[in-house]
C-alpha positions in Angstrom: 0.0 0.0 0.0 1.3 3.4 -0.9 1.7 6.2 1.6 -1.0 8.2 -0.3 -3.5 5.3 0.1 -2.7 4.9 3.8 -3.2 8.6 4.3 -6.5 8.5 2.4 -7.8 5.6 4.5 -6.8 7.3 7.7 -8.6 10.4 6.5 -11.8 8.4 5.7 -11.7 6.7 9.1 -11.3 10.1 10.8 -14.2 11.6 8.8 -16.4 8.6 9.6 -15.6 8.9 13.3 -16.4 12.7 13.1 -19.7 11.9 11.4 -20.6 9.3 14.0 -19.7 11.8 16.8 -21.9 14.4 15.2 -24.8 12.0 14.7 -24.5 10.9 18.4 -24.4 14.5 19.6 -27.5 15.4 17.4 -29.4 12.3 18.7 -28.6 13.3 22.3 -29.7 16.8 21.8 -32.9 15.7 20.2 -33.6 13.3 23.0 -32.8 15.9 25.6 -35.5 18.2 24.1 -38.0 15.3 24.1 -37.3 14.6 27.8 -37.9 18.2 28.7 -41.3 18.5 26.9 -44.4 18.6 29.1 -45.0 15.2 30.6 -41.4 14.1 29.8 -39.1 12.6 32.4 -37.2 15.9 32.8 -40.1 18.3 32.3 -38.9 21.4 34.2 -42.5 22.2 35.2 -43.2 18.8 36.7 -44.0 19.4 40.3 -41.1 17.3 41.7 -38.6 18.6 39.2 -39.7 22.2 39.8 -39.5 21.8 43.5 -36.0 20.3 43.3 -34.8 23.2 41.1 -36.4 25.8 43.4 -34.9 24.1 46.5 -31.4 24.4 45.1 -31.6 28.2 44.5 -29.7 30.6 46.7 -30.9 33.6 48.7 -30.1 36.1 46.0 -32.6 34.4 43.7 -35.3 34.6 46.3 -34.4 38.2 47.0 -34.7 39.1 43.3 -38.1 37.4 43.2 -39.3 39.2 46.3 -38.4 42.6 44.7 -40.2 41.8 41.6 -43.3 40.6 43.5 -43.3 43.8 45.5 -43.0 45.8 42.3 -45.9 43.9 40.7 -43.7 42.4 38.0 -45.4 39.1 38.0 -44.3 38.4 34.4 -40.7 38.7 35.6 -41.3 36.2 38.4 -42.9 33.7 36.1 -40.2 34.0 33.5 -37.4 33.7 36.1 -39.0 30.6 37.6 -39.4 29.0 34.2 -35.8 29.7 33.1 -34.5 28.6 36.5 -36.3 25.2 36.3 -35.2 24.7 32.7 -31.6 25.5 33.4 -31.6 23.1 36.3 -33.1 20.3 34.4 -31.2 20.6 31.1 -28.0 18.9 32.4 -30.0 16.1 33.9 -31.9 15.6 30.7 -28.6 15.6 28.7 -27.2 12.9 31.0 -30.4 10.8 30.7 -30.5 11.3 26.9 -26.8 10.2 26.5 -27.4 7.1 28.6 -30.5 6.2 26.6 -28.8 6.7 23.2 -25.7 4.7 24.3 -28.0 1.9 25.4 -29.8 1.9 22.1 -26.5 1.8 20.2 -25.2 -1.0 22.3 -28.3 -3.2 21.9 -29.1 -2.6 18.2 -28.4 -5.2 15.6 -24.8 -5.2 14.6 -25.6 -6.2 11.0 -28.2 -3.7 9.9 -28.3 -1.2 12.8 -32.0 -2.1 13.3 -33.0 -1.2 9.7 -34.4 -4.7 9.5 -32.7 -7.9 8.4 -33.2 -11.7 8.7 -30.6 -11.8 11.5 -32.4 -9.4 13.8 -36.1 -9.9 12.9 -37.8 -10.3 16.3 -34.6 -10.5 18.3 -33.7 -6.9 18.9 
């Protein structure tokens, strides 16, 4: 094999790995968004998730909310609470999404990647 062929093969392997990494990242991001939808496992406005996010806030956050409540800025309070809960749940959703996608990759048919083949029909 010539050096040019070896370099070309290395480049193709590298590009394929980059493509796989980009596909994985896109799949994780899409799953993260699904998990954060209303009713999803990481829905920021689910009562338990919201309470967890609120519990972890510091006194400065509470002080800012109190000022806005006194000033009648209810829309600020609502927006701040929503953003706070979403920011709190986003990393958790990303972790759950990554684990789910990794599991799906590990358990899919090695021959057809679950596109459907004789080997995996009914087994995966």
